[in-house]
PASEBA-1860 file (N, C-alpha, C; in nm, 3 decimals):
! residues 310
1> MFHVEQSA> -4.709/0.610/2.655/-4.613/0.748/2.716/-4.677/0.839/2.815 ~ -4.646/0.914/2.915/-4.701/0.952/3.010/-4.629/1.114/3.007 ~ -4.738/1.177/3.010/-4.670/1.342/3.009/-4.624/1.376/3.147 ~ -4.566/1.425/3.211/-4.554/1.486/3.392/-4.577/1.600/3.357 ~ -4.658/1.641/3.477/-4.750/1.783/3.435/-4.792/1.801/3.569 ~ -4.785/1.947/3.618/-4.837/1.970/3.748/-4.980/1.942/3.719 ~ -4.996/1.991/3.887/-5.164/1.927/3.940/-5.166/2.029/4.020 ~ -5.340/1.970/4.108/-5.365/2.025/4.187/-5.286/1.966/4.349
9> CGGLAHRA> -5.213/1.870/4.334/-5.142/1.785/4.455/-4.993/1.926/4.489 ~ -4.984/2.025/4.407/-4.915/2.100/4.413/-4.798/2.062/4.342 ~ -4.755/2.045/4.248/-4.587/1.990/4.175/-4.574/1.863/4.142 ~ -4.479/1.813/4.127/-4.456/1.764/4.036/-4.387/1.597/4.231 ~ -4.408/1.523/4.202/-4.378/1.410/4.349/-4.264/1.370/4.309 ~ -4.158/1.440/4.282/-4.011/1.434/4.310/-3.960/1.432/4.404 ~ -4.111/1.566/4.430/-3.962/1.628/4.562/-3.992/1.612/4.745 ~ -3.932/1.571/4.785/-3.917/1.526/4.941/-4.047/1.576/4.998
17> LNLQITLA> -4.086/1.504/5.063/-4.241/1.565/5.122/-4.259/1.528/5.322 ~ -4.252/1.621/5.336/-4.296/1.611/5.490/-4.436/1.545/5.526 ~ -4.441/1.443/5.619/-4.559/1.418/5.622/-4.579/1.375/5.762 ~ -4.696/1.362/5.870/-4.709/1.311/6.007/-4.709/1.158/5.984 ~ -4.623/1.145/6.108/-4.624/0.984/6.133/-4.760/0.913/6.151 ~ -4.817/0.955/6.215/-4.989/0.934/6.210/-5.024/0.938/6.089 ~ -4.987/0.887/5.960/-5.096/0.986/5.835/-5.154/0.821/5.852 ~ -5.277/0.873/5.810/-5.378/0.697/5.783/-5.464/0.749/5.629
25> PRWCANYH> -5.377/0.744/5.553/-5.464/0.775/5.417/-5.633/0.699/5.416 ~ -5.730/0.784/5.446/-5.847/0.746/5.372/-5.918/0.799/5.229 ~ -5.839/0.879/5.182/-5.849/0.989/5.033/-5.905/0.867/4.984 ~ -5.905/0.759/4.942/-5.862/0.673/4.808/-6.074/0.563/4.851 ~ -6.087/0.619/4.977/-6.219/0.547/5.021/-6.365/0.590/4.973 ~ -6.367/0.742/4.919/-6.472/0.788/4.825/-6.474/0.834/4.707 ~ -6.590/0.802/4.699/-6.575/0.757/4.536/-6.653/0.912/4.480 ~ -6.734/1.047/4.569/-6.809/1.111/4.500/-6.710/1.211/4.368
33> GLAMIFAD> -6.857/1.167/4.263/-6.755/1.240/4.116/-6.740/1.169/4.058 ~ -6.680/1.010/4.067/-6.598/0.918/4.004/-6.724/0.843/3.945 ~ -6.670/0.800/3.778/-6.751/0.677/3.784/-6.709/0.578/3.822 ~ -6.845/0.452/3.841/-6.822/0.325/3.923/-6.732/0.240/3.816 ~ -6.657/0.188/3.872/-6.522/0.077/3.828/-6.607/-0.074/3.797 ~ -6.609/-0.072/3.735/-6.693/-0.254/3.746/-6.624/-0.363/3.686 ~ -6.614/-0.472/3.841/-6.488/-0.599/3.826/-6.528/-0.671/3.718 ~ -6.470/-0.603/3.588/-6.507/-0.728/3.472/-6.453/-0.742/3.369
41> LALSRRLE> -6.422/-0.746/3.267/-6.289/-0.822/3.206/-6.240/-0.727/3.113 ~ -6.337/-0.594/3.079/-6.232/-0.481/3.052/-6.157/-0.462/3.125 ~ -6.124/-0.445/3.291/-6.080/-0.393/3.429/-5.975/-0.500/3.434 ~ -6.022/-0.655/3.439/-5.905/-0.764/3.492/-5.768/-0.705/3.349 ~ -5.859/-0.680/3.197/-5.707/-0.661/3.120/-5.626/-0.579/3.170 ~ -5.673/-0.449/3.217/-5.574/-0.310/3.246/-5.549/-0.421/3.347 ~ -5.563/-0.472/3.466/-5.494/-0.491/3.551/-5.398/-0.615/3.490 ~ -5.406/-0.702/3.421/-5.265/-0.801/3.423/-5.203/-0.734/3.306
49> AAEASACA> -5.251/-0.672/3.222/-5.174/-0.576/3.095/-5.021/-0.489/3.199 ~ -5.115/-0.500/3.315/-4.999/-0.351/3.348/-4.864/-0.417/3.467 ~ -4.938/-0.531/3.491/-4.805/-0.664/3.615/-4.777/-0.704/3.491 ~ -4.791/-0.734/3.343/-4.746/-0.851/3.269/-4.641/-0.731/3.190 ~ -4.697/-0.602/3.204/-4.592/-0.535/3.165/-4.412/-0.508/3.231 ~ -4.477/-0.465/3.383/-4.382/-0.447/3.450/-4.296/-0.581/3.478 ~ -4.334/-0.731/3.461/-4.261/-0.856/3.486/-4.163/-0.852/3.344 ~ -4.234/-0.793/3.203/-4.128/-0.801/3.125/-4.028/-0.722/3.120
57> LFAEARSR> -4.058/-0.572/3.201/-3.951/-0.473/3.186/-3.873/-0.536/3.255 ~ -3.884/-0.653/3.379/-3.775/-0.642/3.502/-3.703/-0.720/3.412 ~ -3.748/-0.841/3.311/-3.653/-0.951/3.233/-3.531/-0.847/3.164 ~ -3.633/-0.708/3.106/-3.509/-0.661/3.023/-3.399/-0.546/3.101 ~ -3.437/-0.552/3.214/-3.358/-0.548/3.310/-3.263/-0.594/3.359 ~ -3.310/-0.724/3.392/-3.208/-0.848/3.406/-3.134/-0.862/3.292 ~ -3.144/-0.901/3.134/-3.100/-0.894/3.059/-2.960/-0.769/3.024 ~ -2.980/-0.646/3.052/-2.932/-0.536/3.054/-2.795/-0.550/3.141
65> AVPSSGAC> -2.872/-0.577/3.256/-2.720/-0.608/3.394/-2.607/-0.714/3.337 ~ -2.700/-0.833/3.335/-2.642/-0.985/3.290/-2.652/-1.048/3.211 ~ -2.648/-1.016/3.079/-2.700/-1.062/2.968/-2.669/-1.219/2.945 ~ -2.585/-1.277/3.035/-2.550/-1.424/3.030/-2.684/-1.462/3.048 ~ -2.763/-1.390/3.148/-2.899/-1.456/3.226/-3.021/-1.512/3.173 ~ -2.988/-1.456/2.995/-3.064/-1.511/2.923/-3.256/-1.467/2.935 ~ -3.278/-1.377/3.052/-3.388/-1.297/3.043/-3.457/-1.243/2.942 ~ -3.600/-1.291/2.914/-3.639/-1.267/2.808/-3.750/-1.254/2.844
73> SIHPAGTT> -3.866/-1.238/2.732/-4.014/-1.250/2.706/-4.086/-1.294/2.585 ~ -4.169/-1.319/2.529/-4.263/-1.343/2.441/-4.377/-1.280/2.444 ~ -4.453/-1.277/2.365/-4.579/-1.251/2.358/-4.660/-1.334/2.254 ~ -4.718/-1.496/2.308/-4.749/-1.534/2.190/-4.930/-1.508/2.253 ~ -5.013/-1.484/2.113/-5.198/-1.530/2.167/-5.276/-1.379/2.233 ~ -5.165/-1.319/2.262/-5.197/-1.195/2.406/-5.137/-1.214/2.527 ~ -5.068/-1.316/2.555/-5.026/-1.354/2.710/-4.900/-1.281/2.667 ~ -4.838/-1.244/2.803/-4.668/-1.250/2.809/-4.599/-1.370/2.857
81> AVFDGVDS> -4.541/-1.420/2.828/-4.468/-1.489/2.851/-4.311/-1.481/2.927 ~ -4.235/-1.481/3.033/-4.120/-1.426/3.124/-4.054/-1.495/3.140 ~ -3.902/-1.516/3.098/-3.816/-1.573/3.136/-3.711/-1.538/3.196 ~ -3.660/-1.536/3.371/-3.619/-1.414/3.427/-3.501/-1.524/3.530 ~ -3.489/-1.636/3.442/-3.419/-1.761/3.576/-3.521/-1.858/3.571 ~ -3.472/-2.012/3.628/-3.545/-2.084/3.677/-3.620/-2.136/3.778 ~ -3.495/-1.999/3.869/-3.584/-1.980/4.016/-3.634/-1.884/4.028 ~ -3.665/-1.789/3.962/-3.711/-1.644/3.930/-3.902/-1.674/3.967
89> PCTQTFGL> -3.946/-1.578/4.047/-4.077/-1.563/4.062/-4.120/-1.465/3.932 ~ -4.064/-1.427/3.878/-4.125/-1.407/3.728/-4.137/-1.435/3.643 ~ -4.061/-1.573/3.680/-4.059/-1.664/3.524/-4.233/-1.770/3.520 ~ -4.281/-1.705/3.462/-4.411/-1.724/3.430/-4.492/-1.647/3.319 ~ -4.612/-1.666/3.310/-4.688/-1.565/3.197/-4.760/-1.554/3.275 ~ -4.875/-1.422/3.243/-4.944/-1.342/3.242/-5.080/-1.328/3.102 ~ -5.216/-1.297/3.178/-5.300/-1.265/3.053/-5.369/-1.417/2.969 ~ -5.279/-1.504/2.998/-5.335/-1.663/2.929/-5.502/-1.642/2.926
97> GLFEELTT> -5.517/-1.691/2.819/-5.668/-1.699/2.790/-5.748/-1.582/2.803 ~ -5.715/-1.452/2.833/-5.773/-1.353/2.898/-5.809/-1.194/2.733 ~ -5.663/-1.221/2.655/-5.662/-1.145/2.571/-5.763/-1.214/2.374 ~ -5.682/-1.348/2.429/-5.761/-1.441/2.253/-5.774/-1.533/2.343 ~ -5.875/-1.604/2.267/-5.916/-1.743/2.351/-5.778/-1.892/2.359 ~ -5.749/-1.934/2.398/-5.645/-2.030/2.451/-5.647/-2.184/2.381 ~ -5.570/-2.159/2.290/-5.611/-2.296/2.216/-5.463/-2.403/2.255 ~ -5.446/-2.499/2.178/-5.336/-2.610/2.182/-5.274/-2.534/2.140
105> ASLDLIEQ> -5.283/-2.487/1.990/-5.109/-2.474/1.905/-5.045/-2.308/2.052 ~ -5.109/-2.231/2.050/-5.033/-2.115/2.165/-5.039/-2.174/2.290 ~ -5.082/-2.272/2.334/-4.991/-2.382/2.498/-4.918/-2.410/2.446 ~ -4.902/-2.479/2.340/-4.767/-2.582/2.260/-4.646/-2.448/2.286 ~ -4.689/-2.354/2.208/-4.560/-2.256/2.224/-4.535/-2.170/2.333 ~ -4.641/-2.137/2.401/-4.609/-2.072/2.544/-4.509/-2.244/2.602 ~ -4.582/-2.304/2.637/-4.475/-2.425/2.717/-4.329/-2.477/2.655 ~ -4.320/-2.460/2.519/-4.176/-2.434/2.490/-4.108/-2.372/2.528
113> FFLEREAP> -4.152/-2.273/2.547/-4.057/-2.115/2.548/-4.000/-2.194/2.711 ~ -4.050/-2.230/2.804/-4.016/-2.223/2.918/-3.984/-2.402/2.932 ~ -3.960/-2.468/2.894/-3.904/-2.640/2.878/-3.785/-2.633/2.800 ~ -3.755/-2.550/2.718/-3.636/-2.547/2.652/-3.539/-2.508/2.724 ~ -3.603/-2.399/2.799/-3.527/-2.331/2.927/-3.494/-2.417/3.043 ~ -3.533/-2.488/3.054/-3.580/-2.580/3.163/-3.632/-2.501/3.306 ~ -3.687/-2.458/3.266/-3.750/-2.361/3.363/-3.953/-2.421/3.402 ~ -3.991/-2.419/3.560/-4.101/-2.485/3.554/-4.227/-2.340/3.488
121> VVHEVSPF> -4.360/-2.453/3.403/-4.425/-2.403/3.357/-4.549/-2.346/3.423 ~ -4.520/-2.195/3.468/-4.617/-2.161/3.561/-4.721/-2.032/3.479 ~ -4.840/-2.072/3.538/-4.937/-1.936/3.459/-5.009/-1.881/3.560 ~ -5.008/-1.707/3.546/-5.113/-1.658/3.665/-5.262/-1.604/3.558 ~ -5.326/-1.688/3.607/-5.443/-1.668/3.570/-5.592/-1.614/3.584 ~ -5.647/-1.520/3.522/-5.738/-1.440/3.554/-5.871/-1.551/3.529 ~ -5.987/-1.510/3.689/-6.105/-1.606/3.624/-6.196/-1.555/3.498 ~ -6.169/-1.425/3.436/-6.157/-1.372/3.317/-6.156/-1.466/3.213
129> AGVGTLDL> -6.085/-1.543/3.234/-5.938/-1.620/3.127/-6.092/-1.729/3.092 ~ -6.189/-1.785/3.176/-6.311/-1.859/3.141/-6.321/-1.977/3.162 ~ -6.386/-2.098/3.218/-6.396/-2.263/3.193/-6.270/-2.280/3.094 ~ -6.298/-2.235/2.975/-6.216/-2.293/2.845/-6.101/-2.298/2.894 ~ -5.980/-2.194/2.950/-5.883/-2.213/2.960/-5.829/-2.323/3.046 ~ -5.971/-2.264/3.179/-5.870/-2.398/3.287/-5.914/-2.516/3.245 ~ -6.062/-2.539/3.171/-6.049/-2.710/3.109/-5.889/-2.769/3.046 ~ -5.861/-2.633/2.977/-5.717/-2.712/2.900/-5.614/-2.721/2.955
137> LCRRGYRP> -5.614/-2.621/3.100/-5.458/-2.687/3.165/-5.564/-2.793/3.266 ~ -5.602/-2.825/3.243/-5.656/-2.965/3.420/-5.626/-3.068/3.301 ~ -5.673/-3.057/3.161/-5.635/-3.196/3.071/-5.468/-3.200/3.037 ~ -5.409/-3.033/3.042/-5.205/-3.113/3.045/-5.186/-3.145/3.159 ~ -5.225/-3.156/3.265/-5.173/-3.218/3.384/-5.148/-3.053/3.443 ~ -5.233/-2.968/3.463/-5.188/-2.888/3.526/-5.235/-2.901/3.700 ~ -5.176/-2.828/3.809/-5.281/-2.820/3.921/-5.269/-2.688/3.975 ~ -5.312/-2.578/4.058/-5.314/-2.486/4.118/-5.199/-2.540/4.239
145> IELSSVLY> -5.166/-2.346/4.261/-5.035/-2.396/4.341/-5.025/-2.292/4.417 ~ -5.153/-2.133/4.404/-5.136/-1.999/4.498/-5.214/-1.981/4.465 ~ -5.309/-1.837/4.531/-5.374/-1.800/4.521/-5.365/-1.675/4.520 ~ -5.431/-1.584/4.487/-5.362/-1.415/4.461/-5.488/-1.301/4.473 ~ -5.512/-1.228/4.585/-5.622/-1.105/4.538/-5.567/-1.041/4.433 ~ -5.646/-0.983/4.344/-5.616/-0.867/4.248/-5.701/-0.753/4.334 ~ -5.605/-0.640/4.368/-5.727/-0.503/4.387/-5.704/-0.413/4.321 ~ -5.796/-0.308/4.364/-5.816/-0.189/4.224/-5.845/-0.073/4.293
153> QAVQCPPP> -5.849/0.057/4.272/-5.903/0.141/4.287/-5.892/0.257/4.217 ~ -5.966/0.377/4.177/-5.962/0.474/4.156/-5.814/0.514/4.187 ~ -5.722/0.633/4.076/-5.659/0.729/4.143/-5.711/0.903/4.163 ~ -5.675/0.895/4.318/-5.708/1.006/4.391/-5.598/1.071/4.439 ~ -5.624/1.211/4.368/-5.478/1.267/4.495/-5.495/1.286/4.597 ~ -5.390/1.253/4.698/-5.452/1.269/4.864/-5.429/1.421/4.889 ~ -5.504/1.509/5.013/-5.525/1.605/5.055/-5.334/1.654/5.074 ~ -5.282/1.779/5.110/-5.160/1.787/5.117/-5.122/1.730/5.297
161> AEEGPLRV> -5.040/1.707/5.235/-4.918/1.662/5.382/-4.887/1.734/5.490 ~ -4.900/1.734/5.573/-4.872/1.840/5.718/-4.747/1.844/5.734 ~ -4.632/1.917/5.793/-4.507/1.869/5.818/-4.538/1.796/5.963 ~ -4.394/1.717/5.946/-4.345/1.621/6.003/-4.191/1.568/5.984 ~ -4.215/1.470/6.065/-4.060/1.447/6.062/-4.095/1.315/5.959 ~ -4.162/1.245/5.941/-4.184/1.158/5.867/-4.174/1.185/5.675 ~ -4.052/1.123/5.603/-4.075/1.248/5.495/-4.039/1.111/5.384 ~ -4.061/1.169/5.284/-4.067/1.080/5.136/-4.038/1.096/5.080
169> RLAGPQEA> -4.025/1.011/5.000/-3.909/1.058/4.820/-3.855/1.016/4.709 ~ -3.867/1.059/4.618/-3.830/0.938/4.528/-3.713/0.942/4.508 ~ -3.659/0.764/4.547/-3.487/0.741/4.494/-3.440/0.818/4.392 ~ -3.286/0.847/4.405/-3.197/0.912/4.258/-3.126/0.749/4.222 ~ -3.084/0.830/4.106/-3.021/0.709/4.020/-2.952/0.646/4.136 ~ -2.835/0.751/4.183/-2.732/0.714/4.281/-2.793/0.642/4.462 ~ -2.902/0.659/4.464/-2.929/0.548/4.533/-3.016/0.421/4.546 ~ -2.972/0.382/4.403/-3.021/0.217/4.400/-3.015/0.119/4.482
177> GLWAQLSA> -2.848/0.078/4.522/-2.822/0.028/4.576/-2.898/0.021/4.789 ~ -2.944/0.180/4.799/-3.023/0.227/4.962/-3.127/0.168/4.913 ~ -3.184/0.188/4.841/-3.298/0.128/4.807/-3.342/-0.012/4.803 ~ -3.222/-0.141/4.740/-3.226/-0.224/4.722/-3.175/-0.328/4.922 ~ -3.171/-0.254/4.942/-3.138/-0.265/5.090/-3.188/-0.257/5.159 ~ -3.256/-0.181/5.189/-3.352/-0.125/5.247/-3.519/-0.227/5.251 ~ -3.520/-0.247/5.092/-3.613/-0.378/5.036/-3.592/-0.499/5.066 ~ -3.450/-0.546/5.032/-3.450/-0.671/5.087/-3.399/-0.742/5.238
185> RGWAGEQP> -3.390/-0.628/5.340/-3.425/-0.594/5.479/-3.570/-0.643/5.517 ~ -3.633/-0.533/5.458/-3.756/-0.568/5.488/-3.819/-0.682/5.421 ~ -3.802/-0.739/5.356/-3.878/-0.842/5.311/-3.771/-1.029/5.383 ~ -3.701/-0.976/5.427/-3.610/-1.076/5.465/-3.612/-1.171/5.539 ~ -3.691/-1.046/5.639/-3.780/-1.136/5.796/-3.887/-1.226/5.708 ~ -3.985/-1.190/5.654/-4.084/-1.256/5.596/-3.998/-1.354/5.491 ~ -3.918/-1.367/5.478/-3.841/-1.523/5.427/-3.696/-1.506/5.443 ~ -3.648/-1.546/5.511/-3.595/-1.615/5.590/-3.465/-1.636/5.489
193> GLEEFLLN> -3.319/-1.636/5.511/-3.247/-1.710/5.488/-3.172/-1.632/5.314 ~ -3.318/-1.556/5.258/-3.302/-1.506/5.106/-3.285/-1.367/5.087 ~ -3.182/-1.295/5.210/-3.199/-1.180/5.177/-3.054/-1.124/5.069 ~ -2.979/-1.236/5.056/-2.869/-1.221/4.895/-2.983/-1.212/4.795 ~ -3.070/-1.293/4.757/-3.143/-1.341/4.680/-3.217/-1.201/4.626 ~ -3.299/-1.136/4.749/-3.428/-1.037/4.760/-3.282/-0.927/4.697 ~ -3.163/-0.882/4.784/-3.071/-0.724/4.738/-3.098/-0.774/4.597 ~ -3.067/-0.866/4.585/-2.985/-0.857/4.395/-3.120/-0.813/4.308
201> FGAVVAAR> -3.256/-0.916/4.388/-3.421/-0.912/4.277/-3.427/-0.724/4.326 ~ -3.384/-0.670/4.446/-3.388/-0.531/4.443/-3.355/-0.470/4.370 ~ -3.194/-0.476/4.332/-3.108/-0.403/4.214/-3.170/-0.402/4.127 ~ -3.231/-0.506/4.046/-3.293/-0.540/3.912/-3.449/-0.395/3.912 ~ -3.513/-0.441/4.049/-3.607/-0.362/4.023/-3.558/-0.259/3.979 ~ -3.489/-0.162/4.108/-3.458/-0.032/4.098/-3.378/0.033/3.945 ~ -3.365/-0.075/3.880/-3.275/-0.043/3.723/-3.433/-0.046/3.610 ~ -3.519/-0.112/3.671/-3.622/-0.115/3.555/-3.677/0.025/3.496
209> TQSYCFLA> -3.748/0.027/3.367/-3.760/0.113/3.313/-3.933/0.142/3.378 ~ -4.011/0.280/3.328/-4.182/0.259/3.375/-4.192/0.219/3.540 ~ -4.087/0.221/3.619/-4.078/0.221/3.751/-4.012/0.368/3.812 ~ -4.097/0.379/3.941/-4.005/0.471/4.048/-3.992/0.400/4.180 ~ -3.894/0.464/4.228/-3.874/0.369/4.351/-3.884/0.466/4.477 ~ -3.931/0.420/4.571/-3.967/0.569/4.705/-3.857/0.511/4.815 ~ -3.826/0.662/4.896/-3.775/0.565/5.008/-3.871/0.644/5.088 ~ -3.870/0.595/5.253/-3.964/0.681/5.382/-3.881/0.682/5.478
217> AIDGKPGA> -3.831/0.778/5.522/-3.772/0.805/5.650/-3.817/0.934/5.745 ~ -3.734/0.854/5.877/-3.793/0.962/5.973/-3.694/1.010/6.060 ~ -3.707/1.147/6.056/-3.596/1.239/6.157/-3.458/1.208/6.048 ~ -3.441/1.156/5.917/-3.370/1.156/5.847/-3.331/0.987/5.822 ~ -3.405/0.890/5.883/-3.311/0.794/5.887/-3.388/0.676/5.781 ~ -3.339/0.644/5.672/-3.451/0.561/5.604/-3.434/0.449/5.636 ~ -3.584/0.417/5.608/-3.635/0.256/5.676/-3.742/0.178/5.615 ~ -3.842/0.224/5.492/-3.867/0.197/5.426/-3.890/0.221/5.252
225> AGVLSVHE> -3.883/0.083/5.172/-3.879/0.133/5.055/-3.995/0.055/4.992 ~ -4.076/0.145/4.858/-4.129/0.096/4.773/-4.150/0.131/4.659 ~ -4.194/0.087/4.509/-4.216/0.099/4.411/-4.358/0.124/4.323 ~ -4.366/0.212/4.284/-4.456/0.232/4.158/-4.418/0.185/4.004 ~ -4.461/0.132/3.951/-4.501/0.072/3.795/-4.604/0.098/3.717 ~ -4.594/0.174/3.585/-4.705/0.243/3.530/-4.691/0.159/3.403 ~ -4.856/0.146/3.383/-4.835/0.073/3.226/-4.993/0.133/3.174 ~ -5.006/0.239/3.032/-5.147/0.267/3.031/-5.255/0.309/3.121
233> GVALFGGA> -5.202/0.384/3.208/-5.278/0.474/3.260/-5.278/0.376/3.425 ~ -5.197/0.306/3.445/-5.244/0.203/3.570/-5.152/0.191/3.605 ~ -5.178/0.197/3.754/-5.054/0.241/3.844/-5.056/0.078/3.994 ~ -4.944/0.040/3.955/-4.905/-0.123/4.007/-4.868/-0.095/4.166 ~ -4.855/-0.103/4.230/-4.825/-0.056/4.409/-4.757/-0.176/4.395 ~ -4.625/-0.170/4.414/-4.545/-0.326/4.484/-4.474/-0.305/4.546 ~ -4.390/-0.378/4.603/-4.234/-0.398/4.665/-4.199/-0.311/4.772 ~ -4.349/-0.307/4.882/-4.297/-0.160/4.961/-4.280/-0.284/5.095
241> ATVPEMRR> -4.138/-0.215/5.174/-4.102/-0.328/5.326/-4.020/-0.220/5.395 ~ -4.046/-0.227/5.497/-4.003/-0.160/5.612/-3.908/-0.254/5.692 ~ -3.780/-0.188/5.735/-3.710/-0.283/5.824/-3.759/-0.278/5.964 ~ -3.723/-0.402/6.019/-3.803/-0.458/6.149/-3.824/-0.322/6.219 ~ -3.715/-0.281/6.280/-3.707/-0.169/6.402/-3.766/-0.037/6.388 ~ -3.845/-0.015/6.207/-3.880/0.079/6.235/-4.070/0.037/6.164 ~ -4.094/-0.061/6.230/-4.210/-0.079/6.227/-4.324/-0.013/6.268 ~ -4.441/-0.023/6.211/-4.544/0.034/6.276/-4.551/0.151/6.382
249> RGLQNALL> -4.481/0.248/6.262/-4.458/0.369/6.290/-4.538/0.470/6.205 ~ -4.581/0.441/6.079/-4.660/0.492/5.972/-4.600/0.525/5.806 ~ -4.502/0.435/5.847/-4.383/0.429/5.701/-4.501/0.412/5.565 ~ -4.535/0.296/5.629/-4.624/0.244/5.493/-4.730/0.278/5.451 ~ -4.823/0.370/5.501/-4.912/0.436/5.491/-4.851/0.581/5.400 ~ -4.772/0.629/5.459/-4.674/0.687/5.354/-4.662/0.721/5.243 ~ -4.572/0.599/5.220/-4.524/0.559/5.117/-4.704/0.513/5.007 ~ -4.762/0.451/5.094/-4.906/0.464/4.981/-4.941/0.571/4.910
257> AERMRFAS> -4.973/0.697/5.006/-5.002/0.775/4.955/-4.935/0.921/4.878 ~ -4.805/0.872/4.929/-4.721/0.958/4.855/-4.699/0.897/4.661 ~ -4.698/0.772/4.663/-4.723/0.671/4.548/-4.815/0.713/4.465 ~ -4.968/0.749/4.590/-5.104/0.745/4.516/-5.093/0.936/4.433 ~ -5.023/1.013/4.515/-4.984/1.109/4.432/-4.924/1.154/4.345 ~ -4.759/1.051/4.294/-4.708/1.093/4.191/-4.812/1.014/4.094 ~ -4.905/0.909/4.113/-4.926/0.874/4.001/-5.071/0.947/3.978 ~ -5.089/1.039/4.037/-5.210/1.104/3.995/-5.113/1.211/3.917
265> ELGCDLAM> -5.071/1.274/3.891/-4.933/1.384/3.892/-4.892/1.297/3.737 ~ -4.896/1.132/3.739/-4.848/1.129/3.593/-4.975/1.115/3.539 ~ -5.088/1.123/3.560/-5.254/1.153/3.483/-5.276/0.966/3.479 ~ -5.236/0.882/3.575/-5.268/0.722/3.627/-5.435/0.773/3.605 ~ -5.508/0.669/3.572/-5.660/0.669/3.664/-5.713/0.565/3.694 ~ -5.580/0.406/3.749/-5.664/0.345/3.804/-5.553/0.277/3.895 ~ -5.547/0.226/3.994/-5.427/0.204/4.088/-5.430/0.005/4.145 ~ -5.384/-0.017/4.126/-5.345/-0.159/4.167/-5.280/-0.216/4.266
273> MVTLPGSD> -5.336/-0.353/4.285/-5.236/-0.406/4.405/-5.270/-0.576/4.462 ~ -5.145/-0.643/4.471/-5.123/-0.756/4.430/-5.113/-0.842/4.587 ~ -5.211/-0.890/4.650/-5.181/-0.952/4.776/-5.209/-1.102/4.829 ~ -5.170/-1.197/4.871/-5.225/-1.273/4.935/-5.375/-1.274/5.026 ~ -5.460/-1.375/4.997/-5.608/-1.339/5.017/-5.594/-1.313/5.144 ~ -5.668/-1.234/5.217/-5.700/-1.280/5.427/-5.571/-1.228/5.444 ~ -5.433/-1.171/5.387/-5.334/-1.131/5.470/-5.338/-0.978/5.534 ~ -5.208/-0.956/5.608/-5.222/-0.828/5.656/-5.233/-0.704/5.528
281> SQRNAQRN> -5.157/-0.715/5.431/-5.109/-0.678/5.326/-5.294/-0.575/5.227 ~ -5.363/-0.730/5.274/-5.494/-0.725/5.164/-5.569/-0.598/5.265 ~ -5.528/-0.609/5.370/-5.680/-0.570/5.493/-5.617/-0.436/5.485 ~ -5.463/-0.411/5.468/-5.432/-0.241/5.513/-5.411/-0.190/5.361 ~ -5.488/-0.276/5.230/-5.521/-0.204/5.090/-5.654/-0.141/5.132 ~ -5.719/-0.266/5.156/-5.886/-0.217/5.211/-5.911/-0.141/5.273 ~ -5.810/-0.117/5.364/-5.865/0.039/5.489/-5.830/0.118/5.406 ~ -5.743/0.113/5.287/-5.725/0.261/5.190/-5.779/0.262/5.052
289> GFHIAYTR> -5.878/0.185/5.077/-6.006/0.208/4.942/-5.943/0.135/4.831 ~ -5.851/0.010/4.828/-5.871/-0.049/4.777/-5.985/-0.169/4.784 ~ -6.037/-0.201/4.689/-6.111/-0.304/4.674/-6.091/-0.387/4.571 ~ -6.124/-0.546/4.620/-6.086/-0.646/4.574/-6.175/-0.653/4.397 ~ -6.134/-0.732/4.303/-6.115/-0.702/4.187/-6.164/-0.859/4.126 ~ -6.092/-0.985/4.235/-6.168/-1.069/4.168/-5.981/-1.175/4.266 ~ -6.022/-1.303/4.261/-5.888/-1.369/4.315/-5.805/-1.469/4.184 ~ -5.732/-1.451/4.157/-5.585/-1.553/4.060/-5.571/-1.662/4.134
297> TKWQMQAA> -5.534/-1.694/4.060/-5.489/-1.819/4.024/-5.424/-1.910/3.992 ~ -5.277/-1.926/4.060/-5.135/-1.950/3.978/-5.124/-2.112/3.957 ~ -5.083/-2.139/3.843/-5.124/-2.267/3.733/-5.016/-2.317/3.719 ~ -4.957/-2.460/3.749/-4.824/-2.507/3.714/-4.841/-2.634/3.653 ~ -4.754/-2.654/3.576/-4.728/-2.809/3.497/-4.691/-2.884/3.526 ~ -4.751/-3.013/3.613/-4.685/-3.133/3.662/-4.602/-3.222/3.639 ~ -4.644/-3.226/3.487/-4.557/-3.281/3.399/-4.524/-3.259/3.250 ~ -4.415/-3.298/3.200/-4.416/-3.200/3.069/-4.510/-3.283/2.945
305> YPAATG> -4.603/-3.201/2.910/-4.740/-3.251/2.800/-4.649/-3.316/2.651 ~ -4.670/-3.460/2.587/-4.566/-3.505/2.489/-4.559/-3.364/2.376 ~ -4.718/-3.321/2.388/-4.734/-3.202/2.243/-4.630/-3.118/2.293 ~ -4.589/-3.101/2.358/-4.481/-2.969/2.420/-4.371/-2.985/2.418 ~ -4.344/-3.160/2.450/-4.194/-3.154/2.421/-4.156/-3.198/2.253 ~ -4.201/-3.228/2.208/-4.161/-3.258/2.044/-4.150/-3.370/2.055
END
């Protein structure tokens, strides 16, 4: 549980802020006076737990909105396994082999959770889960299907924003639909034909607990949306998207700055982001002080393992 307090940032970040369009927050690249953060097992556990929490809370939000969806999560052997529908990107595990040694018995249980729901069996696996975890997955018929860069930095409060036409604010409950529409439009350009799916997905994100949705506008016209999820001092930056006609006008940097300010005011000490390796998103994150902690691999079962199907 977080205590929302006043800070040197000048108050709570749910106020509307005026920001310069030219804002380029390099405030997190300087670590004077901060302890070094090592990319190790302890860091990986914090980062993976934060994303696991966000994913499990997403399933809870889906279940509240659509009880017939069957969305749910389980937590065997330190692993978070989430079911949000057969085709949902949230249907997977986090923390496999990271908090406890992965055994055949625990993997049987996790696989059964997905197979009895006729869902693909997919695991996001940190390299800190160790060779033993990877060996067991290979023997079970898994194959790697995706790589992602997990990035981090210490949370620091950005400098005060200057007055300007660009404004960033926390979206109110009545603006959940607007936030979902902007997010869907922004991502639809990257995923043609998926706007309806993205709109529904965004509506669930807006209803998720321990998450905060932000809107960015220029001269009063909303053009970008972003979300921040928090878990035990870790702020997960995700879901930032800009509508095509308002790109390259500073909205993404403004969203990043305001979410960092908000995370600081909540008392978070660690920020994280997940991107595709070498992508524009990764480069933008690195320009703004994020560092690559590790490259994560997504593994998918290619055929049902006999022990899991019983």
